[in-house]
C-alpha positions in Angstrom: -87.6 -88.5 -33.7 -85.0 -90.7 -35.4 -85.5 -89.0 -38.8 -85.7 -85.6 -37.4 -82.4 -86.1 -35.6 -80.9 -87.4 -38.8 -82.1 -84.3 -40.6 -80.6 -82.0 -38.1 -77.3 -83.9 -38.4 -77.4 -83.6 -42.1 -78.1 -79.8 -41.8 -75.2 -79.3 -39.5 -72.9 -81.4 -41.7 -73.7 -79.2 -44.8 -73.1 -76.1 -42.7 -69.8 -77.5 -41.6 -68.8 -78.3 -45.2 -69.8 -74.8 -46.3 -67.9 -73.0 -43.6 -65.0 -75.4 -43.3 -62.9 -76.1 -40.2 -62.3 -73.1 -37.8 -58.6 -72.1 -37.8 -56.8 -70.9 -34.6 -55.3 -67.4 -34.9 -51.7 -67.2 -33.7 -50.0 -63.9 -32.7 -47.5 -62.5 -35.1 -43.9 -63.2 -34.2 -41.9 -60.4 -32.6 -39.4 -58.6 -34.8 -35.7 -58.7 -34.0 -35.8 -55.1 -32.8 -38.6 -55.8 -30.3 -36.8 -58.9 -29.0 -33.6 -56.9 -28.5 -35.5 -54.1 -26.8 -37.4 -56.5 -24.5 -34.1 -58.3 -23.6 -32.4 -55.0 -22.9 -35.2 -53.8 -20.6 -35.1 -57.1 -18.7 -31.3 -57.0 -18.3 -31.4 -53.3 -17.3 -34.1 -53.9 -14.8 -32.3 -56.8 -13.2 -29.0 -54.9 -13.2 -30.7 -51.8 -11.5 -32.3 -54.0 -8.9 -29.1 -55.9 -8.2 -27.0 -52.6 -8.1 -29.5 -51.0 -5.7 -29.2 -54.1 -3.4 -25.5 -53.8 -3.6 -25.6 -50.1 -2.7 -27.8 -50.8 0.3 -25.5 -53.6 1.4 -22.4 -51.4 1.1 -24.2 -48.6 3.0 -24.9 -51.2 5.7 -21.3 -52.2 6.0 -20.3 -48.5 6.3 -23.0 -47.9 8.8 -21.8 -50.7 11.1 -18.2 -49.6 10.6 -19.1 -46.1 11.9 -21.2 -47.5 14.8 -18.4 -49.9 15.9 -15.9 -47.2 16.6 -14.1 -47.7 13.3 -11.0 -45.6 12.7 -11.4 -42.2 11.2 -12.2 -38.6 12.2 -14.6 -37.0 14.5 -15.7 -33.6 13.2 -15.0 -32.1 9.8 -11.2 -31.6 9.4 -10.7 -32.3 5.7 -12.2 -30.9 2.5 -11.7 -31.3 -1.2 -9.0 -29.4 -3.1 -8.9 -29.2 -6.9 -5.1 -29.5 -7.0 -4.2 -31.6 -3.9 -7.4 -33.7 -4.0 -8.0 -32.9 -0.3 -6.5 -30.7 2.5 -7.0 -29.7 6.1 -9.7 -27.1 6.8 -8.3 -23.9 8.4 -9.5 -23.3 12.0 -10.9 -26.8 12.3 -11.2 -28.8 15.5 -11.9 -32.5 15.8 -10.3 -35.8 16.8 -8.8 -38.9 15.4 -10.6 -42.0 16.4 -8.6 -45.1 17.3 -10.0 -48.6 17.8 -9.2 -48.7 21.6 -9.0 -45.9 24.1 -9.8 -42.2 23.9 -9.9 -40.1 20.8 -6.8 -38.0 19.9 -7.7 -34.2 19.7 -6.7 -32.3 16.6 -6.5 -28.6 16.1 -5.8 -26.9 12.8 -4.7 -23.2 12.7 -5.9 -20.4 10.4 -3.4 -21.5 7.7 -4.4 -25.1 7.6 -1.5 -26.6 9.7 -1.7 -28.9 12.7 -0.8 -27.1 15.9 -0.9 -27.9 19.7 -4.1 -27.2 21.5 -2.4 -24.4 23.5 -2.2 -21.2 21.4 0.9 -20.1 23.5 3.0 -23.1 22.5 6.0 -22.1 20.4 5.0 -24.8 17.8 1.8 -22.8 17.3 2.8 -19.2 17.8 6.6 -19.0 17.3 8.4 -17.5 14.4 8.2 -20.0 11.5 11.8 -20.7 10.4 11.3 -24.4 9.4 8.7 -26.1 7.3 8.0 -29.9 7.4 6.0 -31.5 4.6 4.9 -35.1 4.5 2.0 -37.5 5.2 0.6 -38.9 8.4 4.1 -39.7 9.7 4.8 -35.9 9.7 1.2 -35.0 10.7 1.6 -37.2 13.8 -1.3 -39.7 13.4 -2.4 -41.3 16.7 -0.3 -38.7 18.6 -1.3 -35.4 20.1 0.4 -32.5 18.4 2.6 -31.8 21.4 4.3 -35.2 20.8 5.2 -34.8 17.2 8.7 -34.2 16.0 7.8 -30.8 14.7 6.7 -29.7 18.1 9.8 -31.2 19.7 11.9 -29.3 17.2 10.1 -26.0 17.9 10.7 -26.4 21.7 14.3 -27.5 21.3 15.4 -24.9 18.8 13.2 -22.0 20.0 11.5 -21.3 16.7 8.4 -22.7 15.0 8.6 -25.7 12.7 5.4 -25.6 10.6 3.7 -29.0 10.5 2.3 -29.2 6.9 1.9 -32.9 7.0 -1.5 -34.3 5.8 -2.6 -37.9 6.3 -2.7 -40.0 3.1 -0.6 -37.6 1.1 1.6 -38.9 -1.6 4.8 -37.4 -3.2 2.9 -35.5 -5.8 1.0 -33.7 -3.1 4.2 -33.0 -1.2 5.6 -31.3 -4.4 2.5 -29.2 -4.7 2.7 -28.2 -1.0 6.3 -27.1 -1.5 5.3 -25.0 -4.6 2.6 -23.3 -2.5 4.2 -22.9 0.9 7.9 -22.2 0.4 7.3 -18.9 -1.6 4.7 -17.9 1.0 6.6 -18.5 4.2 10.2 -18.2 3.1 11.5 -20.7 5.7 15.2 -21.1 6.4 14.8 -24.9 6.4 12.5 -27.2 4.5 12.1 -30.7 5.9 10.7 -33.0 3.2 9.7 -36.5 4.2 10.8 -39.5 2.1 9.0 -42.8 2.6 8.5 -45.6 0.0 4.8 -45.3 0.2 4.9 -41.7 -0.7 6.2 -42.7 -4.2 3.7 -45.5 -4.5 0.8 -43.2 -3.7 1.8 -40.9 -6.5 1.6 -43.7 -9.0 -2.1 -44.4 -8.5 -5.4 -42.6 -9.0 -6.7 -42.7 -5.4 -5.3 -42.0 -2.0 -5.7 -44.5 0.9 -8.8 -43.9 3.0 -11.1 -45.5 5.5 -14.1 -45.2 3.2 -14.9 -43.5 -0.1 -12.7 -42.7 -3.0 -10.2 -39.8 -2.6 -8.8 -39.0 -6.1 -5.2 -37.8 -5.9 -2.7 -36.1 -8.2 -0.2 -38.5 -9.8 3.0 -38.4 -11.8 2.9 -39.3 -15.5 5.7 -39.3 -18.1 5.7 -36.1 -20.1 7.8 -34.9 -23.1 11.5 -34.9 -22.7 11.7 -38.1 -20.6 10.5 -36.1 -17.5 7.6 -36.5 -15.1 4.7 -34.1 -14.6 1.8 -34.0 -12.2 -1.7 -34.8 -13.4 -4.5 -33.3 -11.3 -7.1 -35.5 -9.6 -9.5 -37.1 -12.0 -12.6 -35.9 -10.0 -13.5 -34.3 -6.6 -14.2 -36.4 -3.6 -17.4 -36.0 -1.6 -16.8 -38.2 1.4 -15.8 -35.3 3.5 -18.9 -33.3 2.4 -21.4 -35.9 3.5 -22.7 -36.2 7.1 -21.1 -39.7 7.5 -19.4 -39.1 10.9 -22.5 -37.4 12.2 -24.0 -40.9 12.7 -21.2 -42.1 15.1 -23.2 -41.1 18.1 -26.9 -41.4 16.9 -29.0 -44.3 18.3 -28.5 -47.4 16.2 -31.6 -48.8 14.5 -33.4 -49.4 11.3 -34.8 -45.8 11.0 -31.4 -44.4 11.8 -29.8 -46.7 9.1 -32.4 -45.5 6.5 -31.5 -41.9 7.2 -27.8 -42.7 7.0 -28.2 -44.6 3.7 -30.2 -41.8 2.0 -28.1 -39.0 3.3 -24.6 -40.5 3.2 -24.2 -44.1 2.0 -26.1 -44.0 -1.2 -24.9 -40.6 -2.4 -21.3 -41.6 -1.6 -21.3 -44.8 -3.5 -23.3 -43.5 -6.4 -20.9 -40.6 -6.9 -17.8 -42.8 -6.5 -19.0 -45.6 -8.8 -20.1 -43.2 -11.6 -16.9 -41.3 -11.6 -14.8 -44.5 -11.3 -16.7 -45.8 -14.4 -16.0 -42.7 -16.3 -12.3 -42.9 -15.4 -12.2 -46.5 -16.5 -13.7 -45.5 -19.9 -11.1 -42.7 -20.2 -8.3 -45.1 -19.5 -9.5 -47.6 -22.0 -9.7 -44.9 -24.7 -6.4 -43.4 -23.7 -8.0 -40.0 -22.8 -6.0 -39.7 -19.6 -2.3 -40.5 -19.1 -1.3 -43.5 -17.2 0.7 -43.1 -14.0 4.5 -43.3 -14.3 5.9 -46.7 -13.3 9.6 -45.6 -12.9 10.1 -44.9 -9.2 13.6 -43.5 -9.5 12.4 -41.1 -12.2 9.6 -39.9 -9.9 12.1 -39.5 -7.0 14.5 -37.5 -9.1 11.8 -35.3 -10.6 9.9 -34.6 -7.3 12.8 -33.9 -5.0 14.7 -32.1 -7.7 11.8 -29.7 -8.2 11.6 -29.1 -4.4 15.4 -28.5 -4.4 15.0 -26.0 -7.2 12.3 -24.1 -5.2 14.4 -24.1 -2.1 17.4 -22.6 -4.0 15.2 -20.0 -5.5 13.9 -18.9 -2.1 17.3 -19.3 -0.3 16.1 -22.2 1.9 18.1 -25.3 2.9 16.5 -28.6 2.0 16.6 -31.6 4.3 15.2 -35.0 3.2 13.9 -36.9 6.2 13.9 -40.7 5.6 11.1 -42.4 7.5 10.1 -46.1 7.0 8.8 -49.1 8.9 11.1 -51.7 7.2 14.2 -53.3 8.7 16.7 -51.9 6.2 18.2 -48.5 5.8 19.4 -48.1 2.2 17.4 -45.1 1.0 20.4 -42.8 0.5 21.0 -44.2 -3.0 17.7 -42.7 -4.2 19.0 -39.1 -3.8 22.4 -39.2 -5.6 21.0 -36.8 -8.2 20.0 -34.2 -5.6 23.4 -33.1 -4.1 22.1 -29.9 -2.5 19.8 -31.6 -0.1 21.0 -33.0 3.2 19.6 -36.5 3.9 18.6 -37.2 7.5 18.3 -41.0 8.0 15.9 -40.9 10.9 14.9 -44.5 10.0 18.4 -45.7 10.5 18.5 -43.9 13.9 15.3 -45.8 14.9 16.9 -49.1 13.9 20.1 -48.4 15.8 18.0 -47.7 18.9 16.0 -50.8 18.3 18.8 -53.4 17.9 19.8 -53.7 21.5 16.1 -54.1 22.6 15.1 -57.0 20.4 16.6 -60.4 19.5 15.8 -60.0 15.8 14.9 -57.1 13.6 11.5 -57.5 12.0 8.5 -55.4 11.1 6.7 -56.8 14.1 9.5 -55.8 16.5 9.7 -52.4 14.9 6.0 -51.5 15.2 5.9 -53.1 18.7 8.4 -50.6 20.0 7.6 -47.6 17.9 3.9 -48.1 17.2 0.9 -47.3 19.4 -0.2 -49.9 21.9 -3.4 -49.6 24.1 -5.6 -51.8 26.1 -5.0 -54.3 29.0 -3.0 -56.3 28.1 -1.5 -53.7 25.6 -2.0 -54.5 22.0 -0.8 -52.8 18.8 -3.5 -50.5 17.4 -1.6 -48.3 15.0 1.8 -48.5 13.3 2.5 -44.8 13.0 5.4 -43.4 15.1 4.7 -43.0 18.8 6.0 -40.5 21.2 9.4 -42.3 21.5 9.8 -42.5 17.8 9.0 -38.8 17.2 11.5 -37.8 19.9 14.3 -39.9 18.2 13.4 -38.3 14.8 13.5 -34.8 16.3 16.9 -35.5 17.8 18.3 -36.4 14.4 16.9 -33.3 12.8 18.0 -31.1 15.6 21.6 -32.4 15.3 21.6 -31.7 11.5 20.1 -28.2 11.9 22.7 -27.3 14.6 25.5 -28.5 12.4 24.1 -26.4 9.5 23.7 -23.4 11.8 27.3 -23.8 13.0 28.6 -24.1 9.5 26.7 -20.9 8.5 28.3 -19.0 11.5 31.7 -20.3 10.5 31.3 -19.1 7.0 30.1 -15.7 8.2 33.1 -15.2 10.5 35.5 -16.4 7.9 34.2 -14.1 5.3 36.5 -11.0 4.6 35.4 -7.7 6.0 33.8 -5.4 3.6 35.9 -2.4 2.4 35.0 0.9 3.9 
């Protein structure tokens, strides 16, 4: 056995010498192209998963905002517009939702203007001799239509003052409204709101909103050291989605899933994609940057409205509205001599001084803002019923003076020859 074993060992040793040691096969190294492709796939997959999680989280925040009686609209009142960015829907009915208390009913007439709920009200059915253009301060946010200064003017003067105010509008949209409405309605008087934020809103790409992106027209510097209006970069879809439909549905996981797939995810995917495209266009200078010169915007915008008013024989009134504690806006209109400036903000401050120890923003909105609850608390800084009444008194005084001046000129004119 010992020799046999030795023979076997020698046989295997010769076989091992003949075949040599067995080498391990290693996989061929990946090429640079494959490494880059693999890394890109990993990064893209991680990014997609992360972005999907972010979309779901943002949809969740929006869902709970809607469910917790967040400010906004009930019913479909606003739609997209290629020039204005958005506008009121003709013949629409709905309500403005405030954080405390009942909703504020809103009625839009066949021409897209806010009117009182009663169709017999002079502010809804009277002869339109005045046109008011502005943002939510003219629209009457947080107020019923009957409490706005346009309704007060209509009842005081006996003719209709059209309320063409739209929440979140900027100065560029005010100009477009004037270009559209003055030739159509031929008003005797055009009341154009001036507020600092109107100028600021016309220097950015998006209008302020409760949720979603609302692209807005903006001013940019054109040839000849003038300003021009650039149209909205893309169309909003927040008003087209059934977001507000979920305010009154039973809250739960299934309801959230439906909301996310029908409203939240489409909204944020749309807005993010278009915002990315806009960012790329800005980096490549494919779209003009907003104008930064506020005074140039004021001169160009109100000068254009003044030109339209002259062309259609209308008197232009610039209505100064603000929430600050200073009243020095008149210097902004020195290049528009044909317009009459109505400093309603100054009138509000004069009424406020005897009521408070010190003028401040808090004191201003405490008196002229909207307070609800028990104890009362400030829920909205827009003008309340008292503020709108003071504003209407200032406008009425100016209109009566202009009417008296017109009569005096007519009576003093020489009689025509037979």
